[in-house]
C-alpha positions as CSV (number, residue, x, y, z in Angstrom):
1,M,11.6,2.2,-78.2
2,L,15.2,2.1,-76.4
3,I,18.4,0.8,-77.8
4,A,21.2,0.5,-75.7
5,G,24.5,2.2,-76.2
6,V,23.8,4.6,-78.8
7,S,22.8,7.8,-79.3
8,T,19.2,9.3,-79.3
9,A,19.8,10.2,-83.2
10,A,20.9,6.8,-84.2
11,A,18.1,5.1,-81.8
12,L,15.6,7.2,-83.6
13,A,16.8,6.7,-86.9
14,A,17.1,2.8,-86.5
15,A,13.9,2.6,-85.0
16,P,11.2,1.6,-87.0
17,A,7.9,3.9,-86.9
18,Q,5.4,1.4,-85.1
19,A,8.0,0.6,-82.3
20,R,8.3,4.5,-81.7
21,G,4.6,4.7,-81.9
22,T,2.6,6.8,-84.4
23,S,2.4,9.9,-81.8
24,C,6.1,10.3,-81.1
25,P,7.5,13.3,-82.7
26,C,10.6,13.3,-84.5
27,H,13.6,13.8,-82.6
28,S,12.0,12.4,-79.4
29,V,12.6,9.5,-77.4
30,C,8.7,8.0,-76.5
31,D,7.9,4.7,-74.1
32,A,4.2,4.4,-74.5
33,T,4.4,2.1,-71.4
34,L,5.2,5.0,-69.2
35,G,3.0,7.4,-71.4
36,V,6.1,9.8,-71.8
37,S,7.8,11.6,-74.8
38,I,10.9,14.0,-74.4
39,S,13.1,15.5,-76.9
40,P,16.6,15.1,-75.6
41,P,19.4,17.9,-75.9
42,V,22.3,17.3,-78.4
43,G,24.8,15.3,-77.0
44,W,22.3,13.4,-74.7
45,H,22.1,9.7,-74.6
46,L,19.8,6.8,-73.3
47,L,21.6,4.6,-70.8
48,P,22.1,1.3,-71.4
49,A,19.6,-1.4,-71.2
50,G,19.5,-3.1,-68.2
51,K,21.2,-0.1,-66.2
52,Y,17.5,0.7,-64.9
53,P,14.4,-0.7,-64.7
54,S,12.2,-1.1,-68.0
55,H,10.0,1.8,-68.7
56,T,12.4,4.2,-67.6
57,L,14.0,7.2,-69.6
58,A,17.7,7.4,-68.3
59,F,19.9,10.2,-70.1
60,R,23.5,10.8,-69.9
61,T,26.2,12.7,-71.5
62,G,29.5,12.2,-72.4
63,T,31.6,8.9,-72.1
64,P,30.6,6.5,-69.3
65,V,33.7,6.2,-66.7
66,G,33.6,3.2,-64.3
67,L,30.4,3.7,-62.8
68,S,29.9,7.3,-63.6
69,Y,27.4,7.7,-66.2
70,H,27.0,11.4,-66.3
71,L,23.5,11.4,-65.8
72,R,21.4,14.2,-67.0
73,L,17.8,13.1,-66.3
74,V,15.8,10.0,-64.9
75,I,12.1,9.7,-65.9
76,E,10.4,6.3,-63.7
77,P,7.2,5.7,-63.2
78,Y,6.2,6.1,-59.1
79,A,2.7,5.3,-58.2
80,L,-0.7,4.9,-59.5
81,T,-3.2,7.2,-57.4
82,S,-7.0,7.4,-57.5
83,I,-7.0,11.4,-57.6
84,A,-8.3,12.5,-61.1
85,N,-6.7,16.4,-60.5
86,D,-3.2,16.1,-61.4
87,A,-1.9,19.0,-59.1
88,S,-3.4,17.4,-56.2
89,A,-2.1,13.7,-57.0
90,A,1.5,15.2,-57.4
91,K,1.3,17.1,-54.3
92,L,-0.1,14.0,-52.2
93,V,2.9,11.8,-53.9
94,A,5.4,14.2,-53.0
95,Q,4.6,14.8,-49.3
96,K,3.9,10.9,-49.0
97,L,7.5,10.5,-50.2
98,I,9.0,13.3,-47.9
99,Q,7.3,11.3,-45.0
100,A,9.0,7.8,-46.2
101,E,12.4,9.3,-46.4
102,R,11.4,10.8,-42.8
103,V,13.3,14.6,-43.6
104,S,11.9,17.7,-42.6
105,S,14.4,20.0,-44.1
106,V,13.2,19.8,-47.5
107,T,12.0,22.8,-49.9
108,R,9.3,22.4,-52.3
109,Q,8.6,24.5,-55.4
110,T,5.7,24.0,-57.8
111,V,6.5,23.4,-61.1
112,R,4.6,22.8,-64.8
113,Y,6.1,20.1,-67.4
114,G,4.4,18.5,-69.7
115,R,1.2,20.6,-69.3
116,S,0.7,19.1,-65.7
117,Q,1.5,20.8,-62.2
118,G,3.9,18.7,-60.2
119,V,6.2,19.4,-57.1
120,L,10.0,19.8,-57.1
121,V,11.8,18.5,-54.0
122,R,15.1,19.6,-53.0
123,G,16.9,18.1,-50.1
124,L,15.9,14.3,-50.5
125,P,18.7,11.8,-49.3
126,G,19.8,9.2,-52.0
127,G,22.8,9.6,-53.6
128,P,26.3,10.3,-53.2
129,A,25.7,13.8,-55.0
130,P,22.8,16.3,-54.7
131,A,19.7,15.7,-56.9
132,L,16.2,17.0,-57.5
133,D,13.1,15.3,-57.5
134,I,10.2,16.4,-59.7
135,I,6.8,14.8,-58.8
136,L,4.5,15.1,-61.9
137,A,1.0,13.3,-62.2
138,H,-1.4,12.9,-65.1
139,Q,-4.5,10.8,-65.4
140,K,-3.9,9.0,-61.8
141,A,-0.2,8.0,-62.5
142,A,2.6,9.8,-60.9
143,Y,6.2,10.0,-62.0
144,L,9.2,10.5,-60.6
145,I,12.0,12.6,-62.4
146,I,15.6,12.8,-60.8
147,A,17.8,15.6,-62.3
148,P,21.0,15.3,-60.4
149,G,22.4,18.2,-59.4
150,S,21.6,21.2,-56.9
151,S,19.7,23.6,-59.3
152,L,18.3,22.8,-63.2
153,A,21.1,23.0,-65.4
154,A,20.1,24.6,-68.8
155,D,20.2,21.5,-70.7
156,Q,17.7,19.6,-68.1
157,R,15.4,22.7,-68.2
158,R,15.5,22.4,-71.7
159,A,14.6,19.0,-72.1
160,L,12.1,19.2,-69.5
161,R,10.3,22.0,-71.6
162,T,9.6,19.2,-74.5
163,L,8.4,16.5,-71.7
164,R,4.8,15.9,-73.1
165,F,2.6,12.9,-72.4
166,I,1.1,10.2,-74.7
167,P,-1.5,7.7,-74.4
168,R,-0.2,4.9,-72.0
169,T,-0.3,1.1,-73.0
170,G,0.4,-1.5,-71.1
171,H,1.1,-1.9,-67.4
172,F,2.5,1.4,-66.3
173,L,3.9,0.2,-63.0
174,P,5.7,-3.8,-63.0
175,P,4.0,-6.4,-61.0
176,V,5.5,-6.5,-57.3
177,G,6.3,-9.9,-56.0
178,G,7.3,-13.4,-57.8
179,G,3.7,-15.2,-57.6
180,R,3.5,-18.0,-59.6
């Protein structure tokens, strides 16, 4: 459950247990549609609703100033795959992302978060400031995690160490198109 404009602690305190999900650990933010649980560090806040698509967890620190949100981490649904092996799926999705961006000067590093092996990609274009892109896959779903900065900061590493996959409910990816 996401509550806009309040601290993570306040959101957790205000959210009824059934909305957070019975499998959501204390002091964690969970999204059952995304299938992710994460315990954000002290001082992190959920970005207000509407700033990112639904079922995207976006965290900031500090007080937003203008268009700057002091982003720390964004976790979003990225793709569905038919590959059952999480490590193989993450590698394939990362390769497809790199090909789609048409860049060759990227570096890849194998990582493990949420008990799933993934790929950290440095050097993809996409914003006014550098960011790391992490592709994780779990049960045929691929996640894109964006960590602003040229390397992971201590608070980002701490948050990623708490990442857990929880049972998914609903549609992982929203429908595309406006068919009636």
